[in-house]
C-alpha positions as CSV (number, residue, x, y, z in Angstrom):
1,M,106.6,97.1,105.0
2,T,107.1,99.0,101.8
3,L,105.6,98.9,98.3
4,K,107.1,100.1,95.0
5,V,105.0,103.1,94.0
6,C,105.0,104.6,90.5
7,E,103.1,107.8,91.4
8,T,100.5,109.3,93.8
9,F,98.3,112.2,93.0
10,A,94.8,113.7,93.5
11,S,92.5,113.9,90.5
12,L,89.1,113.0,89.2
13,L,88.4,109.3,88.6
14,G,88.4,108.9,84.8
15,E,86.6,105.6,84.6
16,S,84.0,103.2,86.3
17,T,80.7,104.1,87.8
18,H,82.7,106.6,90.0
19,A,83.9,108.6,87.0
20,G,84.1,112.3,87.7
21,R,84.5,111.9,91.5
22,P,87.6,113.4,93.2
23,A,90.0,110.8,94.6
24,F,93.5,110.1,95.8
25,F,95.4,107.8,93.4
26,I,98.0,105.3,94.4
27,R,99.6,103.8,91.2
28,L,101.8,100.8,92.1
29,T,104.7,99.6,90.0
30,G,104.8,96.4,88.0
31,C,102.6,94.5,85.6
32,N,102.6,90.9,84.4
33,L,100.7,91.7,81.2
34,R,101.6,93.7,78.1
35,C,98.3,94.8,76.5
36,R,98.6,96.2,73.0
37,Y,96.9,99.5,74.0
38,C,98.5,100.0,77.4
39,D,98.6,103.7,78.3
40,T,100.8,103.4,81.4
41,P,103.9,101.5,80.3
42,Y,105.9,103.7,82.6
43,A,104.4,101.8,85.5
44,Y,106.0,98.5,84.4
45,E,109.2,99.3,86.3
46,E,109.4,103.0,87.2
47,G,108.9,103.8,90.9
48,R,110.3,104.1,94.4
49,E,109.8,102.2,97.7
50,V,107.3,103.9,100.0
51,A,106.3,102.7,103.5
52,L,102.8,101.3,103.7
53,A,102.1,103.6,106.7
54,D,103.2,106.6,104.7
55,L,100.7,105.7,101.9
56,V,97.9,105.4,104.4
57,A,98.9,108.8,105.9
58,M,98.9,110.4,102.5
59,A,95.5,109.1,101.7
60,Q,94.2,110.4,105.1
61,N,95.7,113.8,104.6
62,T,93.9,114.5,101.3
63,A,90.6,116.3,101.2
64,F,89.0,113.3,99.5
65,R,87.6,110.2,101.2
66,L,88.0,108.0,98.1
67,V,91.2,106.2,97.2
68,L,92.0,104.3,93.9
69,V,94.7,101.7,94.1
70,T,95.8,100.9,90.5
71,G,98.9,100.0,88.4
72,G,100.3,98.4,86.6
73,E,98.9,95.4,88.4
74,P,98.6,96.1,92.1
75,L,98.1,92.5,93.2
76,L,101.6,91.6,92.0
77,Q,103.0,93.1,95.3
78,A,102.4,91.0,98.4
79,G,101.9,94.1,100.5
80,T,99.0,95.4,98.5
81,L,96.4,93.2,100.3
82,L,97.5,94.8,103.6
83,L,97.5,98.3,102.1
84,L,93.9,97.8,101.0
85,T,92.8,96.7,104.5
86,R,94.7,99.5,106.2
87,L,93.2,102.1,104.0
88,T,89.7,100.8,104.6
89,D,90.4,100.6,108.4
90,A,91.5,104.3,108.2
91,G,87.9,105.2,107.1
92,V,88.4,105.9,103.4
93,S,86.5,104.2,100.6
94,V,88.8,102.1,98.5
95,V,88.6,101.1,94.9
96,L,91.0,98.5,93.4
97,E,91.7,98.3,89.6
98,T,93.0,94.8,88.7
99,N,93.8,93.2,85.3
100,G,92.0,90.0,86.2
101,S,94.9,87.7,85.8
102,L,95.6,87.2,89.6
103,S,93.2,86.0,92.3
104,I,91.1,88.5,94.1
105,R,89.9,86.0,96.6
106,K,91.9,87.5,99.5
107,V,91.1,91.1,98.8
108,D,89.3,92.8,101.7
109,P,85.6,92.4,101.0
110,R,85.0,96.1,101.9
111,V,87.1,97.1,98.8
112,R,85.3,97.8,95.6
113,R,87.0,95.8,92.9
114,I,87.0,96.8,89.2
115,L,88.0,93.6,87.3
116,D,89.3,94.0,83.8
117,V,88.4,91.1,81.6
118,K,90.9,91.1,78.8
119,C,89.3,90.9,75.3
120,P,91.2,89.2,72.4
121,G,92.2,92.6,71.0
122,S,94.4,93.2,74.0
123,G,96.6,90.2,73.1
124,M,96.2,89.1,76.7
125,S,92.9,87.2,76.8
126,A,94.6,83.9,77.5
127,H,95.6,85.3,80.9
128,N,92.1,85.9,82.3
129,L,91.6,84.1,85.6
130,W,87.9,83.1,85.2
131,D,87.5,82.0,88.8
132,N,87.7,85.6,89.8
133,L,84.2,86.2,88.4
134,A,82.8,84.0,91.2
135,F,84.3,86.2,93.9
136,L,82.6,89.4,92.7
137,G,79.7,91.0,94.5
138,P,77.2,93.7,93.5
139,Q,79.5,96.5,94.8
140,D,82.2,95.4,92.3
141,E,82.4,96.1,88.5
142,V,83.6,94.3,85.4
143,K,85.3,96.2,82.6
144,F,85.8,95.1,79.0
145,V,88.3,97.3,77.0
146,I,87.3,96.9,73.4
147,T,89.4,97.5,70.3
148,G,86.5,97.0,67.8
149,P,83.3,95.2,67.2
150,D,84.8,91.7,67.5
151,D,85.9,92.5,71.1
152,F,82.4,93.7,71.8
153,L,80.8,90.6,70.5
154,W,83.3,88.5,72.5
155,A,82.4,90.5,75.7
156,L,78.7,89.7,75.1
157,D,79.5,86.0,75.0
158,V,81.4,86.3,78.3
159,I,78.5,88.2,79.9
160,R,76.0,85.5,78.7
161,D,78.2,82.5,79.6
162,Y,78.9,83.8,83.1
163,R,75.4,85.3,83.7
164,L,76.8,88.7,84.6
165,A,74.0,90.9,83.3
166,G,72.0,92.4,86.2
167,R,74.5,91.0,88.7
168,L,76.9,94.0,88.9
169,P,77.9,97.0,86.7
170,L,79.3,96.0,83.3
171,L,81.6,98.6,81.7
172,I,82.3,98.8,78.0
173,S,85.5,100.8,77.5
174,P,86.4,101.8,73.9
175,V,90.2,102.2,73.4
176,F,90.8,106.0,73.1
177,G,91.4,107.0,69.5
178,A,90.7,103.5,68.2
179,V,86.9,103.1,68.6
180,D,84.4,105.9,67.9
181,P,82.3,106.3,71.1
182,K,79.2,106.8,68.9
183,E,79.8,103.3,67.4
184,A,80.3,101.8,70.8
185,A,77.1,103.5,72.1
186,G,75.2,102.0,69.1
187,W,76.5,98.5,69.9
188,I,75.4,98.9,73.5
189,L,71.9,100.1,72.6
190,K,71.5,97.2,70.0
191,S,72.6,94.6,72.6
192,G,69.6,95.4,74.9
193,L,71.8,94.6,77.9
194,P,72.4,96.8,81.0
195,L,75.9,97.9,79.9
196,R,77.6,101.2,80.7
197,L,79.7,103.1,78.2
198,N,83.0,103.8,80.0
199,L,84.9,106.5,78.3
200,Q,88.3,107.5,79.7
201,L,87.2,110.9,81.0
202,H,90.7,112.1,82.0
203,K,91.9,111.8,78.4
204,Y,89.0,113.9,77.1
205,I,89.7,116.6,79.8
206,W,93.6,116.7,79.9
207,G,94.6,114.7,76.8
208,P,95.8,111.2,76.3
209,D,99.5,111.7,77.2
210,V,99.3,113.7,80.4
211,R,100.4,111.9,83.6
212,G,99.2,112.5,87.1
213,V,95.6,113.2,86.2
């Protein structure tokens, strides 16, 4: 079995509660959404076929025991579910980033899932698969990428309606260069909710246009 892979590399995780941790990245090709602020459009189609067994071997041969499977949208490829299980069986910790438009029900429960709930500012909020929220556990995370105050208020409504506060980590991710982190921090403090400011650490370290970091 093969998967179409855009790139693999070792770097620090730039987002989530694991931000700053060294990890091995597997970025799969293909995405069914077109967010207005997308910073990896090259992953829409660019890539090569790589055997699943080779991906597992690459992950095992790195110095890190943490693997991030991302995209694009990883769950578009049928082999991704098996890849996640094989990586976990190999003894590494696995994190999956998904855009929230496809079901996560069959994802190996040992995998930590970071579910992106698309806010209106993305232009893709109609594609949220709300049933996914019921499949999340305390080891998973929900991310809201915000383009401004309206997106933040919309995120608060979702958090309230689905009773997410206190259930699992909730990430507020300001679009780099579009939302002042100080403003976002103020909104979080004013909300009184247990939210986490989720800056894209890699962009502050290496710049917004550098690949493979």
